[in-house]
C-alpha positions as semicolon CSV with decimal commas, in nm:
position;residue;x (nm);y (nm);z (nm)
1;M;5,682;2,920;4,826
2;D;6,036;2,780;4,814
3;S;6,325;3,026;4,807
4;D;6,414;3,129;4,451
5;I;6,616;3,441;4,541
6;C;6,963;3,437;4,698
7;V;7,048;3,764;4,874
8;V;7,425;3,806;4,915
9;V;7,543;4,047;5,186
10;P;7,917;4,097;5,249
11;T;7,937;4,219;5,607
12;I;8,167;4,262;5,904
13;R;7,974;4,546;6,068
14;E;7,613;4,643;6,020
15;F;7,435;4,319;5,935
16;E;7,139;4,446;6,137
17;C;7,057;4,668;5,838
18;M;6,888;4,364;5,688
19;R;6,603;4,403;5,937
20;A;6,507;4,723;5,753
21;Y;6,499;4,534;5,422
22;F;6,279;4,265;5,575
23;D;6,048;4,532;5,721
24;N;6,028;4,693;5,378
25;A;5,927;4,360;5,225
26;R;5,654;4,308;5,484
27;A;5,522;4,662;5,440
28;H;5,488;4,612;5,065
29;G;5,356;4,257;5,079
30;F;5,663;4,090;4,930
31;D;5,685;3,721;5,021
32;L;5,991;3,677;5,245
33;D;5,973;3,301;5,191
34;R;6,126;3,367;4,849
35;L;6,450;3,489;5,008
36;F;6,758;3,296;5,117
37;V;6,999;3,542;5,279
38;L;7,368;3,459;5,259
39;L;7,582;3,664;5,500
40;V;7,948;3,649;5,391
41;T;8,174;3,749;5,678
42;E;8,504;3,679;5,856
43;D;8,627;3,448;6,133
44;F;8,660;3,739;6,375
45;C;8,290;3,827;6,343
46;D;8,005;3,699;6,560
47;T;7,847;3,450;6,323
48;E;7,614;3,318;6,591
49;E;7,466;3,665;6,637
50;M;7,419;3,697;6,262
51;A;7,241;3,362;6,243
52;A;7,025;3,461;6,540
53;M;6,917;3,776;6,356
54;L;6,796;3,570;6,059
55;D;6,614;3,329;6,293
56;D;6,452;3,618;6,478
57;E;6,327;3,761;6,149
58;G;6,202;3,424;6,031
59;V;6,407;3,445;5,712
60;S;6,594;3,150;5,560
61;G;6,967;3,190;5,520
62;A;7,319;3,098;5,619
63;V;7,634;3,265;5,752
64;F;7,973;3,184;5,604
65;D;8,296;3,308;5,758
66;E;8,635;3,223;5,606
67;S;8,655;2,884;5,781
68;D;8,304;2,796;5,668
69;R;8,389;2,889;5,311
70;E;8,696;2,666;5,310
71;E;8,488;2,377;5,443
72;W;8,227;2,440;5,174
73;Y;8,492;2,433;4,901
74;D;8,605;2,095;5,033
75;E;8,251;1,960;5,038
76;Q;8,192;2,075;4,680
77;G;8,524;1,937;4,557
78;I;8,653;2,276;4,444
79;S;8,927;2,347;4,698
80;E;9,171;2,411;4,414
81;Y;8,964;2,717;4,325
82;G;8,959;2,874;4,671
83;H;9,193;3,147;4,544
84;L;8,911;3,291;4,335
85;V;8,758;3,461;4,639
86;P;9,013;3,696;4,800
87;A;9,052;3,724;5,176
88;A;8,897;4,018;5,362
89;S;8,771;4,185;5,046
90;H;8,438;4,314;4,921
91;A;8,497;4,081;4,626
92;Q;8,390;3,796;4,854
93;T;8,052;3,851;4,692
94;S;8,189;3,600;4,439
95;F;8,136;3,334;4,703
96;G;7,767;3,415;4,686
97;L;7,773;3,356;4,312
98;L;7,941;3,017;4,360
99;Y;7,685;2,926;4,624
100;M;7,404;3,020;4,387
101;W;7,556;2,816;4,106
102;A;7,570;2,511;4,332
103;H;7,200;2,555;4,418
104;P;6,990;2,557;4,100
105;E;6,675;2,652;4,292
106;F;6,800;3,013;4,294
107;D;6,680;3,183;3,976
108;Y;6,771;3,533;4,096
109;G;7,042;3,700;4,300
110;F;7,064;4,024;4,497
111;F;7,373;4,209;4,617
112;I;7,312;4,437;4,918
113;D;7,585;4,625;5,105
114;D;7,564;4,651;5,482
115;D;7,594;5,031;5,482
116;T;7,266;5,080;5,295
117;L;6,897;5,105;5,385
118;P;6,585;5,079;5,168
119;H;6,356;5,375;5,106
120;D;5,995;5,334;5,213
121;E;5,881;5,470;4,877
122;W;5,974;5,150;4,698
123;D;5,900;4,783;4,743
124;F;6,273;4,710;4,733
125;F;6,267;4,343;4,637
126;G;5,945;4,371;4,439
127;Q;6,067;4,664;4,229
128;H;6,392;4,490;4,138
129;M;6,202;4,174;4,045
130;E;5,960;4,377;3,834
131;N;6,256;4,543;3,662
132;L;6,399;4,205;3,562
133;H;6,076;4,127;3,379
134;R;6,006;4,463;3,218
135;T;5,958;4,501;2,842
136;D;5,826;4,858;2,828
137;E;5,991;5,170;2,687
138;V;6,257;5,356;2,887
139;E;6,513;5,627;2,831
140;S;6,830;5,515;2,652
141;V;7,159;5,697;2,697
142;A;7,482;5,725;2,501
143;S;7,784;5,956;2,490
144;D;8,060;6,039;2,246
145;E;8,308;5,882;2,492
146;H;8,126;5,543;2,493
147;W;8,062;5,581;2,867
148;V;7,740;5,672;3,049
149;N;7,761;5,850;3,383
150;V;7,492;5,680;3,594
151;L;7,448;6,017;3,770
152;Y;7,395;6,204;3,441
153;Q;7,036;6,308;3,516
154;N;7,139;6,600;3,737
155;A;7,510;6,618;3,657
156;D;7,485;6,984;3,551
157;E;7,400;7,066;3,912
158;H;7,620;6,831;4,118
159;G;7,902;6,756;3,871
160;L;7,956;6,404;4,011
161;Y;8,109;6,104;3,839
162;P;8,085;5,765;4,015
163;R;8,367;5,539;4,130
164;G;8,519;5,360;3,833
165;Y;8,416;5,609;3,566
166;P;8,728;5,666;3,348
167;Y;8,886;6,008;3,379
168;S;8,945;6,013;3,004
169;A;8,567;5,986;2,946
170;M;8,478;6,295;3,150
171;G;8,335;6,599;2,974
172;E;8,129;6,371;2,751
173;T;7,843;6,484;2,528
174;V;7,529;6,297;2,636
175;E;7,252;6,192;2,398
176;T;6,920;6,046;2,515
177;D;6,640;5,870;2,334
178;T;6,379;5,609;2,421
179;R;6,345;5,245;2,323
180;E;6,176;4,925;2,432
181;L;6,365;4,709;2,676
182;R;6,510;4,383;2,558
183;D;6,565;4,096;2,803
184;V;6,665;4,270;3,131
185;V;6,923;4,055;3,312
186;A;7,038;4,302;3,580
187;S;6,863;4,578;3,774
188;Q;7,093;4,837;3,930
189;G;6,944;5,069;4,190
190;L;7,121;5,396;4,265
191;W;7,173;5,575;4,596
192;T;7,085;5,881;4,797
193;N;7,299;6,043;5,068
194;V;7,668;5,949;5,023
195;P;7,748;5,908;4,651
196;D;7,971;5,620;4,544
197;L;8,283;5,814;4,438
198;D;8,649;5,722;4,413
199;A;8,907;5,871;4,648
200;V;9,044;6,128;4,402
201;R;8,700;6,272;4,344
202;I;8,624;6,267;4,718
203;L;8,946;6,459;4,788
204;M;8,850;6,714;4,522
205;D;8,515;6,747;4,698
206;G;8,705;6,843;5,012
207;D;8,659;6,542;5,238
208;L;8,928;6,342;5,421
209;Q;8,693;6,085;5,578
210;G;8,599;5,890;5,266
211;Q;8,262;6,063;5,229
212;A;8,197;6,326;4,965
213;Q;8,056;6,651;5,100
214;T;7,828;6,673;4,796
215;R;7,531;6,444;4,864
216;T;7,258;6,306;4,641
217;D;6,885;6,311;4,710
218;F;6,562;6,223;4,533
219;D;6,578;6,531;4,310
220;D;6,897;6,401;4,149
221;F;6,720;6,102;3,994
222;D;6,450;6,095;3,730
223;G;6,355;5,738;3,648
224;D;6,512;5,434;3,490
225;F;6,741;5,415;3,187
226;V;6,965;5,184;2,987
227;A;7,306;5,248;2,836
228;E;7,295;5,179;2,465
229;P;7,488;4,885;2,312
230;G;7,856;4,972;2,281
231;Q;7,829;5,208;2,578
232;Y;7,973;5,124;2,919
233;L;7,865;5,227;3,268
234;T;7,973;5,170;3,626
235;V;7,793;4,883;3,797
236;C;7,799;4,909;4,175
237;S;7,703;4,600;4,373
238;M;7,554;4,776;4,678
239;N;7,198;4,769;4,536
240;L;7,168;4,518;4,255
241;A;6,950;4,231;4,134
242;F;7,038;3,989;3,856
243;E;6,929;3,671;3,685
244;R;7,111;3,345;3,747
245;E;7,214;3,314;3,384
246;V;7,467;3,600;3,408
247;I;7,687;3,434;3,673
248;P;7,946;3,299;3,425
249;A;8,015;3,658;3,314
250;F;7,974;3,829;3,651
251;Y;8,278;3,719;3,852
252;Q;8,366;3,985;4,111
253;L;8,733;4,041;4,039
254;P;9,020;3,940;4,275
255;M;9,102;4,267;4,448
256;D;9,300;4,368;4,757
257;D;9,470;4,032;4,816
258;N;9,727;4,056;4,531
259;E;10,094;4,152;4,493
260;W;10,010;4,473;4,304
261;E;9,779;4,587;4,586
262;V;9,505;4,672;4,337
263;G;9,168;4,717;4,506
264;R;8,827;4,879;4,476
265;F;8,751;4,770;4,117
266;D;8,586;4,431;4,181
267;D;8,227;4,528;4,101
268;I;8,334;4,798;3,852
269;W;8,527;4,560;3,628
270;S;8,271;4,283;3,666
271;G;8,017;4,537;3,545
272;V;8,227;4,611;3,238
273;F;8,241;4,238;3,159
274;L;7,867;4,197;3,217
275;K;7,783;4,494;2,995
276;R;7,999;4,356;2,714
277;A;7,831;4,015;2,745
278;A;7,487;4,175;2,758
279;D;7,557;4,373;2,442
280;V;7,680;4,067;2,252
281;L;7,377;3,863;2,361
282;E;7,129;4,151;2,311
283;K;7,035;4,182;2,678
284;D;6,984;4,492;2,894
285;I;7,106;4,628;3,228
286;L;6,841;4,860;3,373
287;T;6,962;5,137;3,605
288;G;6,772;5,375;3,833
289;Y;6,507;5,268;4,086
290;P;6,470;5,148;4,355
291;L;6,706;5,388;4,526
292;C;6,872;5,295;4,852
293;E;7,018;5,518;5,123
294;H;7,397;5,487;5,129
295;N;7,541;5,556;5,475
296;K;7,909;5,499;5,410
297;A;8,112;5,472;5,730
298;A;8,382;5,732;5,781
299;R;8,734;5,614;5,702
300;P;9,050;5,790;5,581
301;T;9,012;5,890;5,219
302;F;9,381;5,825;5,169
303;D;9,328;5,456;5,256
304;D;9,090;5,424;4,962
305;L;9,331;5,626;4,748
306;N;9,614;5,384;4,822
307;N;9,390;5,094;4,717
308;E;9,277;5,262;4,396
309;V;9,596;5,420;4,260
310;P;9,761;5,089;4,154
311;G;9,466;5,019;3,921
312;L;9,372;5,365;3,797
313;E;9,560;5,343;3,466
314;L;9,431;4,992;3,402
315;N;9,076;5,113;3,460
316;E;9,117;5,364;3,178
317;H;9,186;5,084;2,928
318;L;9,003;4,771;3,044
319;W;8,685;4,850;2,854
320;E;8,877;4,901;2,529
321;V;9,040;4,559;2,567
322;V;8,717;4,367;2,620
323;D;8,518;4,570;2,367
324;A;8,729;4,420;2,090
325;V;8,658;4,051;2,160
326;G;8,372;3,804;2,186
327;D;8,155;3,930;1,900
328;D;8,069;3,581;1,775
329;A;7,993;3,429;2,117
330;D;7,645;3,295;2,188
331;S;7,657;3,247;2,567
332;Y;7,775;3,434;2,875
333;A;8,049;3,178;2,928
334;E;8,176;3,217;2,571
335;V;8,191;3,596;2,591
336;F;8,363;3,575;2,928
337;E;8,612;3,319;2,798
338;A;8,704;3,548;2,509
339;M;8,766;3,838;2,749
340;A;8,957;3,613;2,989
341;D;9,187;3,480;2,717
342;E;9,258;3,829;2,585
343;L;9,358;3,954;2,929
344;A;9,548;3,642;3,033
345;D;9,756;3,614;2,714
346;G;9,811;3,982;2,633
347;D;10,123;4,194;2,671
348;W;10,023;4,481;2,898
349;S;10,372;4,604;2,980
350;D;10,290;4,954;2,853
351;Y;10,061;5,003;3,154
352;R;10,156;5,053;3,516
353;N;10,091;4,718;3,688
354;G;9,997;4,573;3,350
355;E;10,067;4,220;3,473
356;F;9,757;4,252;3,689
357;F;9,553;4,217;3,369
358;N;9,720;3,879;3,310
359;Y;9,645;3,785;3,671
360;V;9,280;3,884;3,632
361;G;9,249;3,697;3,303
362;S;9,390;3,380;3,460
363;H;9,143;3,407;3,746
364;M;8,858;3,456;3,498
365;Q;8,961;3,134;3,321
366;D;8,962;2,956;3,657
367;W;8,618;3,102;3,733
368;L;8,468;2,926;3,433
369;A;8,646;2,602;3,524
370;C;8,516;2,627;3,879
371;L;8,158;2,675;3,759
372;D;8,198;2,370;3,536
373;A;8,324;2,170;3,834
374;L;8,026;2,276;4,044
375;A;7,782;2,184;3,767
376;A;7,945;1,848;3,681
377;P;7,795;1,640;3,968
378;R;7,445;1,762;3,887
379;A;7,495;1,684;3,520
380;A;7,606;1,330;3,604
381;V;7,299;1,266;3,820
382;T;7,069;1,393;3,547
383;A;7,231;1,165;3,292
384;D;7,185;0,858;3,516
385;D;6,817;0,934;3,552
């Protein structure tokens, strides 16, 4: 079988973790020929060793450091959009989305972080793929704050809220029900061991090394769920599968490499945009299984805090901004364009670092233009035929 799944792994450290994912696939009978693994890294990393690992495993793929990415932009005729993917940032996962868009054979994408491992209990790739095709009944969740804590199932015991969850939405009243799934376009797996928290919450949990002392295990999770339309949730890209069609509305935001020094919200804000688009188009984001083991490397909590503080106030309000636009759109690109225009053209001077919203909106507009530029050569060839 030809590869129809592009697996995007941002890595400068533990790329060898992918061997565990390949072993998991073999153990569960998942066809590794379906995978194309894209390792997104930096010039100072050993790209030859990374490529050798893929060869040794017999898995198709490619390694792109910063120089390789710049060359690829030139080859695709999109060098003017190189600014969309920030330097030395987790948001370089956006390069994987551009690569997918340029290769129409990829119907599905995966994001995997290099500090995770699969659990033997699940066919990691197979479960995500099954999730994207499910139409059965699952638990649905809503709250009076319009936000769903993805860790709600045992929150009475651990009291955790994930990175990106607005502080103003804490203390919510949760309501659950069941309903049949609509078209599932993203499957978000959660995590055992080190929970994905922001620096403030990690400090409150008494840890100075970037790792909460409160840990999650299997007992903290009880199956899959969806957040109801009009409800938002944090979308973390460490363990995520998605359909190709969402790429226009799934840009991983330009963090870290900006004059406001805003970081750490790339996947969080992209998740807000994707959830808004999914609601407008009557699609679903399924959250829960398969779990992965998150083994976050120790680093000073205050480093993460310094990256997060410039955007904390903006994070409280972003969802309200986008929730008010795009109702009449009928495609991911149209919903995303409505959100982009609202952010790019708005007056956000009431917020600390409000101009970053304008910056993000402008980049979102460029994202759509870049995707059009990548698609244009293929469209021309089709027309000639």
